[in-house]
N, C-alpha and C positions, 0 to 999 in steps of 0.2 A: 516532515510527514509525507513529502512527495514520493520518496522511495517506497514507503509502506503502502501508499495509495496505489502506486503503479503495480507493485507485486500483488496486491489484493485483487486488482483487475485481472491480471494474467492468471492467477490461481483460480479465480472465479470462473473465467472463461473455460479453462481446462476442466474444472470440476463439472460444469454444466454441459460440457461437450459441444459447445457452439462454435468452435474454431473452424469447422468445416463449412458452416453456412456462408452464403455470399454476403449477407448483411444481417446484422442483429436486429431483432424486432425492437420497436421503440420502447416497449415496457421493460425489456431486459436492460437497455441502456439507461433508462431512467432509474431502474432499480439499483444498478451499479452506482450511478451518480448519487442517489439519495443515501445509500448505505455508506459509501466512502465519506460523504459530507458529515453524516451523523457520527461516524466513528472518529473522524478528525476533530470535530468540535468537542466531543466528550473527552477524548484523549488529551487534547490541548488544555482542558480545564485543570488537569492534574499533573501533567508532565510537560517538559519543555520541548522534548524531541519525540518523534515517533518511535515505535518499538524497534524497527529495523535500523533506524538511525542511531539508536542507543547501541545496538550490536556492532554496527560499523565503527562507531566512535571507540568502543572498547577494543575492537580488533586492531585499530590503528594507533592506540596509545603507546604501544611498545615502539613503534617506528619513530614516534615523536621524541623519545628519549635516546634514540640511537644517533641522531644527528647532532 
């Protein structure tokens, strides 16, 4: 789930347009932290891996069979 959480933060920062600011306000940082934590907890109740981790696993299955 760590890859998914990292990408979520990067996309969120881009969508909010806060990459130009010298420092993010505390409420924005806490919002990112809370939303990623809730997403990770809910997701892990139903699935073993995060959504991007599933995609990465599927993309590398072919390479596993080639060696």
